[in-house]
Biopython code that builds the backbone (N, CA, C, O; Angstrom):
import numpy as np
from Bio.PDB.StructureBuilder import StructureBuilder

atoms = [
    (1, "MET", "N", (97.895, 104.015, 100.601)),
    (1, "MET", "CA", (99.269, 104.342, 100.928)),
    (1, "MET", "C", (99.252, 105.553, 101.873)),
    (1, "MET", "O", (98.794, 106.634, 101.502)),
    (2, "TYR", "N", (99.751, 105.359, 103.082)),
    (2, "TYR", "CA", (99.705, 106.363, 104.147)),
    (2, "TYR", "C", (100.332, 107.693, 103.730)),
    (2, "TYR", "O", (99.736, 108.747, 103.953)),
    (3, "ILE", "N", (101.515, 107.662, 103.135)),
    (3, "ILE", "CA", (102.225, 108.904, 102.802)),
    (3, "ILE", "C", (101.471, 109.743, 101.774)),
    (3, "ILE", "O", (101.613, 110.966, 101.751)),
    (4, "ALA", "N", (100.675, 109.103, 100.930)),
    (4, "ALA", "CA", (99.920, 109.830, 99.912)),
    (4, "ALA", "C", (98.640, 110.451, 100.467)),
    (4, "ALA", "O", (97.964, 111.204, 99.766)),
    (5, "GLN", "N", (98.304, 110.141, 101.719)),
    (5, "GLN", "CA", (97.079, 110.671, 102.302)),
    (5, "GLN", "C", (97.337, 111.645, 103.442)),
    (5, "GLN", "O", (96.386, 112.209, 103.984)),
    (6, "GLU", "N", (98.565, 111.855, 103.815)),
    (6, "GLU", "CA", (98.916, 112.780, 104.882)),
    (6, "GLU", "C", (99.477, 114.067, 104.301)),
    (6, "GLU", "O", (99.921, 114.092, 103.153)),
    (7, "GLU", "N", (99.460, 115.125, 105.081)),
    (7, "GLU", "CA", (100.032, 116.393, 104.639)),
    (7, "GLU", "C", (101.451, 116.482, 105.198)),
    (7, "GLU", "O", (101.673, 116.993, 106.296)),
    (8, "SER", "N", (102.389, 115.982, 104.431)),
    (8, "SER", "CA", (103.793, 115.944, 104.844)),
    (8, "SER", "C", (104.488, 117.238, 104.464)),
    (8, "SER", "O", (104.328, 117.733, 103.349)),
    (9, "PHE", "N", (105.254, 117.780, 105.386)),
    (9, "PHE", "CA", (106.039, 118.975, 105.096)),
    (9, "PHE", "C", (107.498, 118.565, 105.086)),
    (9, "PHE", "O", (108.032, 118.099, 106.093)),
    (10, "GLY", "N", (108.125, 118.739, 103.966)),
    (10, "GLY", "CA", (109.510, 118.328, 103.810)),
    (10, "GLY", "C", (109.726, 117.892, 102.376)),
    (10, "GLY", "O", (108.818, 117.981, 101.549)),
    (11, "PRO", "N", (110.891, 117.435, 102.089)),
    (11, "PRO", "CA", (111.183, 116.996, 100.716)),
    (11, "PRO", "C", (110.600, 115.610, 100.446)),
    (11, "PRO", "O", (111.312, 114.606, 100.472)),
    (12, "VAL", "N", (109.288, 115.575, 100.186)),
    (12, "VAL", "CA", (108.594, 114.315, 99.952)),
    (12, "VAL", "C", (107.855, 114.401, 98.626)),
    (12, "VAL", "O", (107.165, 115.387, 98.362)),
    (13, "MET", "N", (107.993, 113.376, 97.792)),
    (13, "MET", "CA", (107.232, 113.307, 96.551)),
    (13, "MET", "C", (106.698, 111.895, 96.409)),
    (13, "MET", "O", (107.442, 110.922, 96.531)),
    (14, "VAL", "N", (105.424, 111.791, 96.154)),
    (14, "VAL", "CA", (104.797, 110.496, 95.936)),
    (14, "VAL", "C", (104.597, 110.318, 94.439)),
    (14, "VAL", "O", (103.975, 111.151, 93.780)),
    (15, "ILE", "N", (105.121, 109.245, 93.923)),
    (15, "ILE", "CA", (104.949, 108.905, 92.507)),
    (15, "ILE", "C", (104.236, 107.570, 92.471)),
    (15, "ILE", "O", (104.712, 106.591, 93.046)),
    (16, "SER", "N", (103.101, 107.527, 91.801)),
    (16, "SER", "CA", (102.349, 106.281, 91.764)),
    (16, "SER", "C", (101.966, 105.937, 90.331)),
    (16, "SER", "O", (101.785, 106.814, 89.486)),
    (17, "LYS", "N", (101.851, 104.648, 90.086)),
    (17, "LYS", "CA", (101.503, 104.159, 88.751)),
    (17, "LYS", "C", (100.007, 104.262, 88.518)),
    (17, "LYS", "O", (99.216, 104.246, 89.462)),
    (18, "PHE", "N", (99.627, 104.367, 87.252)),
    (18, "PHE", "CA", (98.226, 104.326, 86.876)),
    (18, "PHE", "C", (98.133, 103.775, 85.470)),
    (18, "PHE", "O", (99.087, 103.834, 84.695)),
    (19, "LYS", "N", (96.957, 103.233, 85.154)),
    (19, "LYS", "CA", (96.742, 102.684, 83.815)),
    (19, "LYS", "C", (96.711, 103.807, 82.808)),
    (19, "LYS", "O", (96.154, 104.872, 83.072)),
    (20, "ASN", "N", (97.304, 103.576, 81.660)),
    (20, "ASN", "CA", (97.354, 104.573, 80.594)),
    (20, "ASN", "C", (95.949, 105.067, 80.245)),
    (20, "ASN", "O", (95.065, 104.274, 79.921)),
    (21, "GLY", "N", (95.758, 106.366, 80.312)),
    (21, "GLY", "CA", (94.480, 106.954, 79.962)),
    (21, "GLY", "C", (93.470, 107.036, 81.091)),
    (21, "GLY", "O", (92.394, 107.602, 80.898)),
    (22, "ASP", "N", (93.776, 106.492, 82.266)),
    (22, "ASP", "CA", (92.832, 106.483, 83.383)),
    (22, "ASP", "C", (92.946, 107.772, 84.202)),
    (22, "ASP", "O", (93.248, 107.732, 85.395)),
    (23, "VAL", "N", (92.703, 108.900, 83.560)),
    (23, "VAL", "CA", (92.825, 110.204, 84.216)),
    (23, "VAL", "C", (91.809, 110.343, 85.343)),
    (23, "VAL", "O", (92.138, 110.861, 86.410)),
    (24, "ASP", "N", (90.583, 109.888, 85.120)),
    (24, "ASP", "CA", (89.564, 110.015, 86.155)),
    (24, "ASP", "C", (89.892, 109.157, 87.378)),
    (24, "ASP", "O", (89.598, 109.551, 88.507)),
    (25, "GLY", "N", (90.495, 107.997, 87.162)),
    (25, "GLY", "CA", (90.937, 107.161, 88.283)),
    (25, "GLY", "C", (92.043, 107.838, 89.076)),
    (25, "GLY", "O", (92.066, 107.764, 90.304)),
    (26, "VAL", "N", (92.949, 108.491, 88.383)),
    (26, "VAL", "CA", (94.025, 109.234, 89.049)),
    (26, "VAL", "C", (93.435, 110.382, 89.872)),
    (26, "VAL", "O", (93.867, 110.627, 90.998)),
    (27, "LEU", "N", (92.458, 111.079, 89.312)),
    (27, "LEU", "CA", (91.815, 112.180, 90.031)),
    (27, "LEU", "C", (91.090, 111.678, 91.278)),
    (27, "LEU", "O", (91.146, 112.324, 92.325)),
    (28, "ARG", "N", (90.414, 110.538, 91.178)),
    (28, "ARG", "CA", (89.740, 109.978, 92.355)),
    (28, "ARG", "C", (90.745, 109.676, 93.457)),
    (28, "ARG", "O", (90.506, 109.991, 94.623)),
    (29, "ARG", "N", (91.868, 109.066, 93.091)),
    (29, "ARG", "CA", (92.906, 108.761, 94.098)),
    (29, "ARG", "C", (93.501, 110.029, 94.680)),
    (29, "ARG", "O", (93.696, 110.126, 95.891)),
    (30, "ALA", "N", (93.791, 111.001, 93.828)),
    (30, "ALA", "CA", (94.411, 112.242, 94.289)),
    (30, "ALA", "C", (93.488, 113.018, 95.222)),
    (30, "ALA", "O", (93.956, 113.647, 96.172)),
    (31, "ASN", "N", (92.201, 112.981, 94.966)),
    (31, "ASN", "CA", (91.249, 113.745, 95.769)),
    (31, "ASN", "C", (90.736, 112.975, 96.986)),
    (31, "ASN", "O", (90.003, 113.534, 97.801)),
    (32, "ALA", "N", (91.107, 111.714, 97.118)),
    (32, "ALA", "CA", (90.643, 110.879, 98.234)),
    (32, "ALA", "C", (91.527, 111.091, 99.461)),
    (32, "ALA", "O", (92.108, 110.144, 99.992)),
    (33, "THR", "N", (91.619, 112.321, 99.897)),
    (33, "THR", "CA", (92.417, 112.665, 101.068)),
    (33, "THR", "C", (91.733, 113.823, 101.784)),
    (33, "THR", "O", (90.909, 114.524, 101.197)),
    (34, "GLU", "N", (92.075, 114.018, 103.043)),
    (34, "GLU", "CA", (91.485, 115.111, 103.816)),
    (34, "GLU", "C", (92.171, 116.443, 103.545)),
    (34, "GLU", "O", (91.707, 117.483, 104.015)),
    (35, "TYR", "N", (93.263, 116.428, 102.797)),
    (35, "TYR", "CA", (94.068, 117.623, 102.593)),
    (35, "TYR", "C", (94.075, 118.041, 101.136)),
    (35, "TYR", "O", (93.688, 117.268, 100.259)),
    (36, "GLY", "N", (94.518, 119.271, 100.875)),
    (36, "GLY", "CA", (94.580, 119.745, 99.501)),
    (36, "GLY", "C", (95.371, 121.033, 99.381)),
    (36, "GLY", "O", (94.871, 122.021, 98.842)),
    (37, "LEU", "N", (96.606, 121.034, 99.878)),
    (37, "LEU", "CA", (97.414, 122.255, 99.828)),
    (37, "LEU", "C", (97.948, 122.496, 98.420)),
    (37, "LEU", "O", (97.697, 123.548, 97.833)),
    (38, "ALA", "N", (98.681, 121.533, 97.878)),
    (38, "ALA", "CA", (99.287, 121.708, 96.555)),
    (38, "ALA", "C", (99.408, 120.355, 95.864)),
    (38, "ALA", "O", (99.408, 119.306, 96.508)),
    (39, "SER", "N", (99.510, 120.404, 94.549)),
    (39, "SER", "CA", (99.694, 119.188, 93.767)),
    (39, "SER", "C", (100.524, 119.515, 92.541)),
    (39, "SER", "O", (100.713, 120.683, 92.201)),
    (40, "GLY", "N", (101.015, 118.485, 91.885)),
    (40, "GLY", "CA", (101.831, 118.679, 90.697)),
    (40, "GLY", "C", (101.426, 117.722, 89.595)),
    (40, "GLY", "O", (101.090, 116.566, 89.849)),
    (41, "VAL", "N", (101.461, 118.220, 88.366)),
    (41, "VAL", "CA", (101.131, 117.423, 87.186)),
    (41, "VAL", "C", (102.295, 117.551, 86.212)),
    (41, "VAL", "O", (102.714, 118.658, 85.872)),
    (42, "PHE", "N", (102.808, 116.420, 85.771)),
    (42, "PHE", "CA", (103.893, 116.423, 84.795)),
    (42, "PHE", "C", (103.418, 115.689, 83.548)),
    (42, "PHE", "O", (103.124, 114.494, 83.602)),
    (43, "THR", "N", (103.344, 116.396, 82.431)),
    (43, "THR", "CA", (102.873, 115.815, 81.177)),
    (43, "THR", "C", (103.289, 116.711, 80.013)),
    (43, "THR", "O", (103.571, 117.895, 80.198)),
    (44, "LYS", "N", (103.324, 116.134, 78.814)),
    (44, "LYS", "CA", (103.580, 116.918, 77.604)),
    (44, "LYS", "C", (102.284, 117.464, 77.020)),
    (44, "LYS", "O", (102.308, 118.347, 76.163)),
    (45, "ASP", "N", (101.153, 116.939, 77.487)),
    (45, "ASP", "CA", (99.837, 117.317, 76.972)),
    (45, "ASP", "C", (99.253, 118.430, 77.848)),
    (45, "ASP", "O", (98.683, 118.151, 78.903)),
    (46, "ILE", "N", (99.392, 119.688, 77.415)),
    (46, "ILE", "CA", (98.959, 120.820, 78.222)),
    (46, "ILE", "C", (97.439, 120.836, 78.395)),
    (46, "ILE", "O", (96.953, 121.276, 79.437)),
    (47, "SER", "N", (96.687, 120.376, 77.417)),
    (47, "SER", "CA", (95.226, 120.304, 77.551)),
    (47, "SER", "C", (94.836, 119.345, 78.670)),
    (47, "SER", "O", (93.941, 119.635, 79.464)),
    (48, "LYS", "N", (95.509, 118.211, 78.728)),
    (48, "LYS", "CA", (95.247, 117.244, 79.787)),
    (48, "LYS", "C", (95.641, 117.820, 81.145)),
    (48, "LYS", "O", (94.936, 117.615, 82.133)),
    (49, "ALA", "N", (96.753, 118.534, 81.199)),
    (49, "ALA", "CA", (97.202, 119.143, 82.451)),
    (49, "ALA", "C", (96.192, 120.170, 82.953)),
    (49, "ALA", "O", (95.918, 120.227, 84.152)),
    (50, "LEU", "N", (95.641, 120.973, 82.064)),
    (50, "LEU", "CA", (94.652, 121.970, 82.463)),
    (50, "LEU", "C", (93.353, 121.316, 82.910)),
    (50, "LEU", "O", (92.719, 121.779, 83.858)),
    (51, "TYR", "N", (92.954, 120.248, 82.237)),
    (51, "TYR", "CA", (91.762, 119.497, 82.646)),
    (51, "TYR", "C", (91.963, 118.960, 84.065)),
    (51, "TYR", "O", (91.088, 119.099, 84.921)),
    (52, "ILE", "N", (93.107, 118.355, 84.301)),
    (52, "ILE", "CA", (93.404, 117.784, 85.617)),
    (52, "ILE", "C", (93.463, 118.878, 86.680)),
    (52, "ILE", "O", (92.952, 118.696, 87.785)),
    (53, "SER", "N", (94.077, 120.003, 86.356)),
    (53, "SER", "CA", (94.198, 121.078, 87.345)),
    (53, "SER", "C", (92.839, 121.618, 87.770)),
    (53, "SER", "O", (92.678, 122.047, 88.912)),
    (54, "GLU", "N", (91.868, 121.604, 86.875)),
    (54, "GLU", "CA", (90.511, 122.048, 87.225)),
    (54, "GLU", "C", (89.806, 121.064, 88.144)),
    (54, "GLU", "O", (88.948, 121.462, 88.931)),
    (55, "LYS", "N", (90.152, 119.788, 88.056)),
    (55, "LYS", "CA", (89.464, 118.744, 88.814)),
    (55, "LYS", "C", (90.147, 118.419, 90.146)),
    (55, "LYS", "O", (89.514, 117.856, 91.039)),
    (56, "LEU", "N", (91.412, 118.761, 90.286)),
    (56, "LEU", "CA", (92.121, 118.474, 91.536)),
    (56, "LEU", "C", (91.609, 119.361, 92.656)),
    (56, "LEU", "O", (91.368, 120.551, 92.452)),
    (57, "GLU", "N", (91.444, 118.795, 93.819)),
    (57, "GLU", "CA", (91.002, 119.534, 94.996)),
    (57, "GLU", "C", (92.238, 120.001, 95.762)),
    (57, "GLU", "O", (92.548, 119.493, 96.840)),
    (58, "ALA", "N", (92.934, 120.978, 95.184)),
    (58, "ALA", "CA", (94.158, 121.514, 95.775)),
    (58, "ALA", "C", (94.200, 123.017, 95.520)),
    (58, "ALA", "O", (93.734, 123.493, 94.484)),
    (59, "GLY", "N", (94.753, 123.746, 96.459)),
    (59, "GLY", "CA", (94.820, 125.203, 96.332)),
    (59, "GLY", "C", (95.778, 125.673, 95.264)),
    (59, "GLY", "O", (95.547, 126.707, 94.637)),
    (60, "THR", "N", (96.858, 124.929, 95.043)),
    (60, "THR", "CA", (97.840, 125.259, 94.015)),
    (60, "THR", "C", (98.125, 124.006, 93.202)),
    (60, "THR", "O", (98.306, 122.923, 93.758)),
    (61, "VAL", "N", (98.163, 124.157, 91.894)),
    (61, "VAL", "CA", (98.545, 123.059, 91.005)),
    (61, "VAL", "C", (99.744, 123.523, 90.188)),
    (61, "VAL", "O", (99.669, 124.509, 89.455)),
    (62, "PHE", "N", (100.834, 122.809, 90.323)),
    (62, "PHE", "CA", (102.038, 123.089, 89.537)),
    (62, "PHE", "C", (102.015, 122.170, 88.321)),
    (62, "PHE", "O", (101.748, 120.975, 88.446)),
    (63, "ILE", "N", (102.295, 122.729, 87.143)),
    (63, "ILE", "CA", (102.355, 121.929, 85.916)),
    (63, "ILE", "C", (103.777, 121.953, 85.387)),
    (63, "ILE", "O", (104.319, 123.010, 85.063)),
    (64, "ASN", "N", (104.369, 120.776, 85.305)),
    (64, "ASN", "CA", (105.733, 120.569, 84.809)),
    (64, "ASN", "C", (106.771, 121.335, 85.616)),
    (64, "ASN", "O", (107.828, 121.692, 85.096)),
    (65, "THR", "N", (106.476, 121.582, 86.856)),
    (65, "THR", "CA", (107.401, 122.197, 87.807)),
    (65, "THR", "C", (106.834, 121.931, 89.188)),
    (65, "THR", "O", (105.728, 121.403, 89.306)),
    (66, "TYR", "N", (107.556, 122.280, 90.220)),
    (66, "TYR", "CA", (106.998, 122.154, 91.565)),
    (66, "TYR", "C", (107.658, 123.146, 92.499)),
    (66, "TYR", "O", (108.875, 123.333, 92.484)),
    (67, "ASN", "N", (106.828, 123.774, 93.308)),
    (67, "ASN", "CA", (107.274, 124.673, 94.379)),
    (67, "ASN", "C", (107.984, 125.922, 93.874)),
    (67, "ASN", "O", (108.789, 126.505, 94.599)),
    (68, "LYS", "N", (107.703, 126.337, 92.658)),
    (68, "LYS", "CA", (108.222, 127.614, 92.145)),
    (68, "LYS", "C", (107.051, 128.571, 92.143)),
    (68, "LYS", "O", (106.131, 128.443, 91.335)),
    (69, "THR", "N", (107.090, 129.523, 93.044)),
    (69, "THR", "CA", (105.935, 130.378, 93.238)),
    (69, "THR", "C", (106.349, 131.773, 93.675)),
    (69, "THR", "O", (107.482, 131.990, 94.106)),
    (70, "ASP", "N", (105.447, 132.689, 93.563)),
    (70, "ASP", "CA", (105.642, 134.052, 94.041)),
    (70, "ASP", "C", (105.029, 134.134, 95.435)),
    (70, "ASP", "O", (103.816, 133.987, 95.583)),
    (71, "VAL", "N", (105.835, 134.364, 96.439)),
    (71, "VAL", "CA", (105.326, 134.382, 97.812)),
    (71, "VAL", "C", (104.352, 135.529, 98.058)),
    (71, "VAL", "O", (103.644, 135.522, 99.065)),
    (72, "ALA", "N", (104.301, 136.507, 97.169)),
    (72, "ALA", "CA", (103.368, 137.617, 97.329)),
    (72, "ALA", "C", (101.970, 137.272, 96.805)),
    (72, "ALA", "O", (101.009, 137.983, 97.101)),
    (73, "ALA", "N", (101.849, 136.202, 96.041)),
    (73, "ALA", "CA", (100.552, 135.808, 95.501)),
    (73, "ALA", "C", (99.729, 135.126, 96.585)),
    (73, "ALA", "O", (100.290, 134.448, 97.445)),
    (74, "PRO", "N", (98.410, 135.293, 96.561)),
    (74, "PRO", "CA", (97.577, 134.628, 97.559)),
    (74, "PRO", "C", (97.665, 133.114, 97.401)),
    (74, "PRO", "O", (97.795, 132.602, 96.288)),
    (75, "PHE", "N", (97.593, 132.415, 98.505)),
    (75, "PHE", "CA", (97.655, 130.961, 98.443)),
    (75, "PHE", "C", (96.870, 130.364, 99.597)),
    (75, "PHE", "O", (96.515, 131.055, 100.551)),
    (76, "GLY", "N", (96.616, 129.125, 99.498)),
    (76, "GLY", "CA", (95.918, 128.385, 100.535)),
    (76, "GLY", "C", (95.410, 127.100, 99.943)),
    (76, "GLY", "O", (95.334, 126.949, 98.724)),
    (77, "GLY", "N", (95.067, 126.187, 100.800)),
    (77, "GLY", "CA", (94.629, 124.887, 100.328)),
    (77, "GLY", "C", (93.137, 124.706, 100.410)),
    (77, "GLY", "O", (92.396, 125.625, 100.755)),
    (78, "PHE", "N", (92.707, 123.499, 100.085)),
    (78, "PHE", "CA", (91.320, 123.105, 100.203)),
    (78, "PHE", "C", (91.217, 122.098, 101.344)),
    (78, "PHE", "O", (92.229, 121.610, 101.847)),
    (79, "LYS", "N", (90.010, 121.799, 101.737)),
    (79, "LYS", "CA", (89.718, 120.833, 102.793)),
    (79, "LYS", "C", (90.439, 121.238, 104.081)),
    (79, "LYS", "O", (90.396, 122.409, 104.459)),
    (80, "LEU", "N", (91.103, 120.291, 104.766)),
    (80, "LEU", "CA", (91.783, 120.624, 106.021)),
    (80, "LEU", "C", (93.025, 121.490, 105.813)),
    (80, "LEU", "O", (93.565, 122.031, 106.778)),
    (81, "SER", "N", (93.477, 121.625, 104.585)),
    (81, "SER", "CA", (94.611, 122.503, 104.291)),
    (81, "SER", "C", (94.163, 123.946, 104.110)),
    (81, "SER", "O", (94.998, 124.821, 103.882)),
    (82, "GLY", "N", (92.873, 124.215, 104.206)),
    (82, "GLY", "CA", (92.354, 125.545, 103.941)),
    (82, "GLY", "C", (92.224, 126.439, 105.150)),
    (82, "GLY", "O", (91.875, 127.611, 105.003)),
    (83, "PHE", "N", (92.491, 125.934, 106.340)),
    (83, "PHE", "CA", (92.370, 126.771, 107.534)),
    (83, "PHE", "C", (93.368, 127.906, 107.484)),
    (83, "PHE", "O", (94.554, 127.683, 107.237)),
    (84, "GLY", "N", (92.900, 129.125, 107.717)),
    (84, "GLY", "CA", (93.788, 130.282, 107.711)),
    (84, "GLY", "C", (94.161, 130.750, 106.325)),
    (84, "GLY", "O", (95.161, 131.447, 106.153)),
    (85, "LYS", "N", (93.379, 130.381, 105.341)),
    (85, "LYS", "CA", (93.689, 130.749, 103.957)),
    (85, "LYS", "C", (93.884, 132.245, 103.832)),
    (85, "LYS", "O", (93.052, 133.027, 104.293)),
    (86, "ASP", "N", (94.958, 132.637, 103.222)),
    (86, "ASP", "CA", (95.304, 134.040, 103.001)),
    (86, "ASP", "C", (95.373, 134.843, 104.300)),
    (86, "ASP", "O", (95.232, 136.066, 104.288)),
    (87, "LEU", "N", (95.586, 134.158, 105.402)),
    (87, "LEU", "CA", (95.760, 134.786, 106.711)),
    (87, "LEU", "C", (94.540, 135.583, 107.147)),
    (87, "LEU", "O", (94.645, 136.433, 108.032)),
    (88, "GLY", "N", (93.396, 135.327, 106.550)),
    (88, "GLY", "CA", (92.191, 136.072, 106.917)),
    (88, "GLY", "C", (91.290, 135.258, 107.813)),
    (88, "GLY", "O", (90.842, 134.183, 107.416)),
    (89, "LYS", "N", (91.011, 135.738, 109.010)),
    (89, "LYS", "CA", (90.201, 134.954, 109.934)),
    (89, "LYS", "C", (88.730, 134.934, 109.530)),
    (89, "LYS", "O", (87.965, 134.120, 110.047)),
    (90, "LEU", "N", (88.322, 135.809, 108.621)),
    (90, "LEU", "CA", (86.943, 135.827, 108.177)),
    (90, "LEU", "C", (86.744, 135.130, 106.842)),
    (90, "LEU", "O", (85.662, 135.204, 106.260)),
    (91, "PHE", "N", (87.763, 134.462, 106.357)),
    (91, "PHE", "CA", (87.662, 133.773, 105.074)),
    (91, "PHE", "C", (86.587, 132.695, 105.140)),
    (91, "PHE", "O", (86.512, 131.955, 106.120)),
    (92, "SER", "N", (85.772, 132.602, 104.125)),
    (92, "SER", "CA", (84.746, 131.569, 104.044)),
    (92, "SER", "C", (84.844, 130.885, 102.684)),
    (92, "SER", "O", (84.654, 131.529, 101.652)),
    (93, "PRO", "N", (85.142, 129.581, 102.673)),
    (93, "PRO", "CA", (85.232, 128.868, 101.391)),
    (93, "PRO", "C", (83.942, 128.935, 100.591)),
    (93, "PRO", "O", (83.972, 128.831, 99.365)),
    (94, "SER", "N", (82.803, 129.107, 101.268)),
    (94, "SER", "CA", (81.549, 129.184, 100.531)),
    (94, "SER", "C", (81.418, 130.507, 99.779)),
    (94, "SER", "O", (80.615, 130.618, 98.853)),
    (95, "LEU", "N", (82.202, 131.508, 100.173)),
    (95, "LEU", "CA", (82.149, 132.798, 99.510)),
    (95, "LEU", "C", (83.239, 132.958, 98.455)),
    (95, "LEU", "O", (83.006, 133.534, 97.392)),
    (96, "ILE", "N", (84.420, 132.446, 98.755)),
    (96, "ILE", "CA", (85.562, 132.634, 97.862)),
    (96, "ILE", "C", (86.326, 131.315, 97.753)),
    (96, "ILE", "O", (86.611, 130.664, 98.758)),
    (97, "SER", "N", (86.642, 130.945, 96.551)),
    (97, "SER", "CA", (87.489, 129.786, 96.329)),
    (97, "SER", "C", (88.399, 130.122, 95.160)),
    (97, "SER", "O", (87.923, 130.489, 94.086)),
    (98, "HIS", "N", (89.694, 129.999, 95.359)),
    (98, "HIS", "CA", (90.593, 130.289, 94.253)),
    (98, "HIS", "C", (91.585, 129.155, 94.083)),
    (98, "HIS", "O", (91.920, 128.432, 95.022)),
    (99, "LEU", "N", (92.029, 129.035, 92.876)),
    (99, "LEU", "CA", (92.983, 128.000, 92.513)),
    (99, "LEU", "C", (94.111, 128.670, 91.759)),
    (99, "LEU", "O", (93.871, 129.442, 90.830)),
    (100, "ARG", "N", (95.343, 128.379, 92.153)),
    (100, "ARG", "CA", (96.497, 128.885, 91.413)),
    (100, "ARG", "C", (97.052, 127.757, 90.573)),
    (100, "ARG", "O", (97.275, 126.653, 91.071)),
    (101, "VAL", "N", (97.275, 128.030, 89.305)),
    (101, "VAL", "CA", (97.888, 127.062, 88.404)),
    (101, "VAL", "C", (99.158, 127.696, 87.871)),
    (101, "VAL", "O", (99.113, 128.751, 87.239)),
    (102, "LEU", "N", (100.298, 127.052, 88.125)),
    (102, "LEU", "CA", (101.586, 127.553, 87.653)),
    (102, "LEU", "C", (102.146, 126.587, 86.629)),
    (102, "LEU", "O", (102.279, 125.394, 86.905)),
    (103, "ILE", "N", (102.477, 127.091, 85.447)),
    (103, "ILE", "CA", (102.920, 126.254, 84.339)),
    (103, "ILE", "C", (104.348, 126.588, 83.951)),
    (103, "ILE", "O", (104.671, 127.754, 83.726)),
    (104, "ASN", "N", (105.199, 125.589, 83.872)),
    (104, "ASN", "CA", (106.543, 125.740, 83.345)),
    (104, "ASN", "C", (106.448, 125.454, 81.848)),
    (104, "ASN", "O", (106.393, 124.294, 81.442)),
    (105, "GLU", "N", (106.430, 126.495, 81.033)),
    (105, "GLU", "CA", (106.233, 126.332, 79.595)),
    (105, "GLU", "C", (107.419, 125.680, 78.896)),
    (105, "GLU", "O", (107.267, 125.141, 77.799)),
    (106, "LYS", "N", (108.583, 125.719, 79.506)),
    (106, "LYS", "CA", (109.766, 125.105, 78.888)),
    (106, "LYS", "C", (109.623, 123.597, 78.784)),
    (106, "LYS", "O", (110.227, 122.978, 77.908)),
    (107, "ASN", "N", (108.829, 122.995, 79.670)),
    (107, "ASN", "CA", (108.697, 121.541, 79.691)),
    (107, "ASN", "C", (107.403, 121.055, 79.059)),
    (107, "ASN", "O", (107.073, 119.875, 79.178)),
    (108, "THR", "N", (106.659, 121.934, 78.389)),
    (108, "THR", "CA", (105.392, 121.470, 77.779)),
    (108, "THR", "C", (105.575, 121.229, 76.300)),
    (108, "THR", "O", (104.629, 120.838, 75.617)),
]
sb = StructureBuilder()
sb.init_structure("model")
sb.init_model(0)
sb.init_chain("A")
sb.init_seg("    ")
for serial, (resi, resn, name, xyz) in enumerate(atoms, 1):
    if name == "N":
        sb.init_residue(resn, " ", resi, " ")
    sb.init_atom(name, np.array(xyz, "f"), 0.0, 1.0, " ", f" {name:<3s}", serial, name[0])
structure = sb.get_structure()
């Protein structure tokens, strides 16, 4: 699906079906892209959400929320979304890699 593999900027959300319990299959699909700026996980199982957030190749993972962030916090993506991470021209992914996980506790 083209829209799920491009880095779209705008009010776009891709929702796709998966077999119950096939978390690793979902992770393979989610990571099968050249980009990795942000992702979102919606679930009642916080342990599963944390497992998924560790495996996703994205700079920010939102859990049970989306796009609620502190603009003062460092951010950046992975893969082709990682250019210019934290506005530092000397940034090297081989030296530093960070992941932000934001959790909306009201929905867990």
